[in-house]
C-alpha positions in Angstrom: 4.4 -19.5 -2.0 1.8 -16.2 -3.7 2.1 -16.2 -7.7 2.3 -13.2 -8.8 3.3 -14.2 -12.0 2.1 -11.5 -14.7 1.4 -9.2 -12.4 3.0 -5.7 -12.0 3.9 -3.4 -9.2 5.2 -0.5 -8.1 7.2 0.2 -4.4 8.3 2.9 -3.2 11.1 2.9 -0.8 12.8 -0.2 -2.2 16.7 1.3 -1.5 16.5 -0.3 1.2 14.4 -2.3 4.3 11.1 -3.3 3.4 10.6 -1.9 0.6 14.1 -3.6 -0.8 13.2 -7.1 1.1 9.4 -6.2 -1.4 11.3 -6.0 -4.2 13.5 -9.3 -4.1 10.0 -10.9 -2.9 8.0 -9.3 -6.0 10.8 -10.3 -8.3 11.0 -14.1 -6.8 7.2 -14.8 -7.0 7.2 -13.8 -11.1 5.8 -9.7 -11.0 7.5 -7.2 -12.9 8.8 -4.8 -10.9 8.8 -0.9 -10.5 10.9 0.7 -7.7 11.7 4.3 -6.5 13.3 6.1 -4.3 14.8 8.9 -3.4 19.0 7.2 -2.5 19.4 6.9 -6.7 22.3 4.3 -6.0 20.8 2.3 -3.7 17.7 2.2 -5.4 19.4 1.6 -8.8 21.8 -1.2 -7.0 19.1 -3.0 -5.7 16.4 -2.5 -8.3 19.3 -3.9 -11.3 20.7 -6.7 -8.7 17.1 -7.6 -8.1 15.9 -7.7 -11.5 14.4 -5.1 -11.3 13.6 -1.0 -12.8 14.4 1.9 -11.1 13.0 5.3 -10.7 13.9 8.4 -8.8 11.3 10.0 -6.5 9.8 12.7 -4.0 6.7 10.7 -3.1 6.1 14.0 -2.2 6.1 15.2 -4.9 2.1 15.1 -6.0 3.5 15.7 -9.7 5.6 13.4 -9.7 3.2 10.4 -9.3 1.6 10.3 -12.2 4.6 10.4 -14.2 6.1 7.5 -12.4 2.7 5.5 -12.6 2.6 6.3 -16.5 6.4 5.4 -16.8 5.7 1.5 -15.6 2.7 0.9 -17.3 4.6 2.2 -21.0 7.1 -1.1 -19.5 5.0 -3.1 -18.6 1.5 -2.8 -20.7 -0.4 -2.2 -16.8 -0.3 -1.8 -12.5 -1.7 -4.3 -10.6 0.3 -3.7 -7.4 1.4 -0.5 -4.8 3.3 -1.1 -2.6 3.2 2.7 -0.7 6.5 2.1 1.5 8.3 4.9 1.2 8.6 7.2 4.7 10.4 9.0 7.2 10.7 9.8 11.0 10.3 13.2 12.2 12.2 12.5 15.8 10.9 14.7 17.9 8.1 15.0 20.2 5.3 17.6 20.8 7.3 19.6 23.2 10.7 19.5 22.5 11.6 22.0 19.4 10.4 25.3 18.8 8.0 26.4 17.2 10.1 27.0 13.5 11.9 23.3 14.1 9.1 21.7 15.4 6.2 22.9 12.5 8.8 21.6 9.7 9.7 18.6 10.9 5.5 18.4 11.3 4.7 19.5 7.6 8.1 17.0 6.4 6.5 13.6 8.1 2.8 14.0 6.9 3.8 15.1 3.5 6.5 12.1 3.3 4.1 9.1 5.1 0.6 10.8 4.3 0.6 12.6 1.0 2.8 11.1 -0.5 0.4 7.7 0.6 -2.2 9.3 -0.7 -1.6 10.6 -3.7 -0.1 7.2 -4.7 -3.3 5.7 -4.2 -5.1 7.8 -6.5 -2.8 7.5 -8.9 -2.4 3.6 -8.7 -6.3 3.8 -8.8 -6.5 6.0 -12.4 -4.1 3.4 -14.0 -5.8 0.0 -12.6 -9.2 1.1 -13.7 -7.2 1.2 -17.5 -6.0 -1.9 -17.0 -7.2 -4.0 -20.2 -9.1 -6.7 -19.3 -10.7 -4.2 -16.6 -10.2 -2.4 -13.0 -8.0 -5.1 -11.0 -5.5 -4.0 -7.8 -4.5 -4.6 -4.6 -2.9 -1.4 -2.8 -0.5 -1.9 -0.1 0.1 1.1 2.9 2.6 0.6 5.4 2.2 1.8 8.4 3.6 1.0 11.9 2.8 -0.1 15.3 2.8 3.9 16.4 -0.7 4.1 14.9 -2.1 1.4 17.3 1.0 2.3 20.3 2.2 5.9 19.6 6.4 7.4 20.8 6.1 10.0 23.5 8.8 11.0 21.1 7.7 11.8 17.5 4.5 12.8 17.6 4.6 13.7 13.7 5.4 10.0 12.9 2.6 8.6 15.4 -0.3 10.6 13.6 1.1 10.2 10.6 1.0 6.3 10.6 -2.1 6.6 12.4 -3.6 8.5 10.2 -2.1 6.0 6.8 -4.6 3.3 8.2 -7.6 5.7 8.3 -6.7 6.9 5.1 -6.5 2.9 3.8 -10.1 2.2 4.7 -11.7 5.2 3.2 -9.8 3.8 -0.5 -10.9 0.3 0.5 -14.7 1.6 0.9 -14.7 4.1 -2.1 -13.4 1.3 -4.8 -15.7 -1.4 -3.2 -18.5 0.7 -3.4 -17.3 2.3 -6.9 -17.8 -1.1 -8.1 -13.9 -1.6 -8.6 -12.3 -4.8 -7.9 -8.9 -2.8 -6.9 -8.3 -3.6 -2.5 -6.4 -1.6 0.0 -4.9 -3.1 2.5 -2.6 -1.4 5.8 0.7 -4.1 6.5 1.6 -3.1 10.2 5.1 -4.3 11.3 6.4 -3.9 14.3 10.5 -4.2 15.6 12.3 -4.7 11.7 15.3 -3.9 10.3 15.4 -1.2 8.6 17.7 1.9 7.6 15.7 4.7 10.0 16.2 1.8 12.9 19.7 1.5 11.4 20.4 5.5 11.3 18.3 5.9 15.3 21.2 3.1 16.8 24.3 5.9 15.3 22.8 8.0 17.5 21.5 6.0 20.1 23.5 2.9 21.2 21.8 -0.1 22.4 18.6 1.3 20.4 18.5 -1.7 18.9 18.1 -4.3 21.9 16.1 -2.7 23.4 13.6 -2.2 20.8 14.4 -5.8 20.0 12.6 -6.6 23.9 9.5 -4.5 23.0 8.5 -7.9 21.2 7.2 -11.3 23.0 9.6 -12.5 20.7 12.5 -10.7 21.7 13.6 -10.2 18.8 13.7 -7.9 15.8 11.4 -9.1 12.1 13.9 -9.3 8.9 12.5 -7.5 6.6 11.5 -10.6 4.5 9.0 -11.5 6.9 7.0 -8.0 6.2 7.3 -8.2 2.4 5.8 -11.9 2.9 2.7 -10.6 4.2 2.7 -7.9 1.2 3.4 -10.0 -1.2 0.0 -12.4 0.3 -2.2 -8.9 -0.1 -0.7 -8.3 -3.2 -1.9 -12.0 -4.6 -5.0 -13.1 -5.1 -5.2 -15.8 -2.8 -7.8 -13.1 -0.4 -10.1 -11.4 -3.0 -12.2 -10.1 0.1 -9.2 -8.9 2.2 -10.0 -4.9 1.6 -10.1 -2.2 4.3 -7.8 -4.3 6.4 -5.0 -4.1 9.0 -2.3 -7.1 9.3 -0.2 -6.9 11.7 3.3 -7.6 11.3 3.9 -7.6 14.8 6.0 -10.3 16.9 3.2 -10.2 19.4 4.0 -6.7 19.8 1.0 -4.9 20.8 -1.0 -8.8 22.1 1.0 -8.1 25.4 0.5 -5.9 28.3 3.3 -3.3 28.4 3.8 -4.5 32.1 4.6 -7.7 31.7 
């Protein structure tokens, strides 16, 4: 089990799914955690139950990011880990909406999934550079298998998650070339039982079963299984791992779709 004792983390999108599981895992591994979410009621409840601190945050609000980081440092003295997990779907293919609705959905999903992640990286790096003892940290950005196998039914989500992978590589190489001991990696979850999928099931009954069949394991991942991968990347167990993608997809992307 990764040892996160003494480390301080921010986890966005903490109210449910992978974010909630990551908060619980980090606390269990000894970290001090600030969880953030737009859902104040569920986010605060999760953090209270897990033993974490909570802050209301819209990750797309760039001006709020320095405040979130400053609150974390004021409470715990440093920042070691940032998990950019908050995300949303747009739910539309390229030709399914009129122009006004299409571009509104596009702008919103990119603001959250891509710009929010970039703003988090920028604010997180600034805090990690000021850590007592010198710059050190780990940033984990959560993408999706849609970065590899885009969905025809969600152009915004697919494009934003592919861009997160490229963003992560850019951040990782910049930190490395700047001589900063700050690693940045991507976790690419496959079919996972998240709040987004549960909401989609309400609109399309049978969707969860269909998604489960996309994995050779023929099941969805438990969010805790993804959180375990995140905890490994957040730990000191992989100091040479940066700019990488870690697939946690039950071999979804390893099999030809015809088999």
